[in-house]
Structure formats: structure tokens, C-alpha cells
N, C-alpha and C positions, 0 to 999 in steps of 0.2 A: 471834483474836490471843489470846494468854494475859497477863494484866495480874498479875504478882506484887505481893503486899501485904505489908507487915510483919507478924509476928506478933503475936497479940493480936485484940481485937474489931475489927470494921469499923464498930461503932456507938461511936464514941468521943465524942462531944460536939461543938460547934461548932467549935473549933480542929482537932481531928482531921478532921472532915469537909471543912473548907477546904483542909488539905493535900491528902487524898486527891483532892478536885475538882481541884486544880491539877497534881497528878501525873498524873491520868488524862487530863486534857486534852492535857497535852504529849505523853505517852505514846501516844495514839490518833493525835493531830494527827501525830507523828513517823512511826507506822507507816503512815498513809494517804498522806504524803507519799513515803515511802521506797518505797512499791509503786506510787506513781504512780497512785492511785485517784481518779477523779473521782466525786463525790458527787451523785448524781441522785435526787431526791423524787419520790413517797413511798418511805420506807424502813421495814423492820423491823429493830429492833436486840434481840438476843438476849443477855441477860446470865445468866451460870451461876455461880453462887458456889460454889467448889470448897472444901471445908473436912471437917476429921476428924468434924465431927458435923454434924448439920441444926440449921437455925434453925427457931424457930417461925414459921408460914406468915405471920403477921400481923405479924412484925418484919422479914421478909425485905425488903419493899420500901422502909421506911425506912432500913434498913442500906445499901441500894444504891443511895440518893438521890444520895450524892455521885459515885458512879461515874456514874449516869446524867446528872447535871448536867456533868461532866467531859467525857463522850462529846458531849453536847450543844453544849460550847463549842467542842471540836474539829471537829464538823460545821459551826458556825456557825448553829446555830438555838438557841431556847428550849427547855428541857426539857420545857414542856407545848405544844409546837408538835404540830399535829394531821397534819402531814405524815411524822412518826416515831412508829411503834407500838413499844413497849416491851414487853417479855417478861422477867419474873424467874424464874429457876428455880434449883434447888439440885443440888449432885452431891457424893457423899460420897467423900472419899479416906482412905487409912488413916493417911497422914502428914501431920503438919502443915506440912512443907516444901514441899507442894505447894499450900498455901493461897493463893488468888487469885480471880481473877474471869476467865472466859472470854469474851470478847466475839465474836459474828458479828453481820455487818452484812449484810443482804439487801435486794435492789431489791425 
């Protein structure tokens, strides 16, 4: 599933992170419900940041923290739970209109 994000940085401070977390939790929860997907653990969650430019490797994980927390909320687990393996990746897209996070959840 692709989660579109508002233009600008993903790393926007406390208030921005809380907004992203709530948005992602609602978005992912709705998608799981709409597709009637039952969640069985352990899981692997792959988050791919899609943007016009690559982000520094060390800034990627903190930038995706709100997204990770939102997905964990939608799955009903803590973001640090060992039942879920998290992968953070990046992809470059030439236009900023396609900026967002691509999320894949695998058993």
C-alpha cells in the first residue's frame, strides 16, 4: 500500500510526528480492514520512503519512526515488539508529487 504524505520533510519535530503517526495508524488500519486481512505474527514490514532525493542513511530510521509507530498501532503491537521485523528503504522518484511511503507487510 502507498501512504501519501504532505509535501515537506518527514522529520518535522514532535507535533509533526504525532500527526503522521495518527494519520498512518488510521490509514493502515482502514486498509487492513477494507481488504479483510487478518494479522498473524511474526511479520516483516517493509517501509520504502519515496521522494525526489535520497535521505542520509542515518536519518532514514528516525524519519520513519512516526510511520513505524503508526503501523504498529494499526497492527495492535508495540513498535519495539520482536514479533515484527522492520526494514527501512528508499526509492527515488523524479517528482515531489509522488512523495510518500510504500508499505509492504509479509508473513
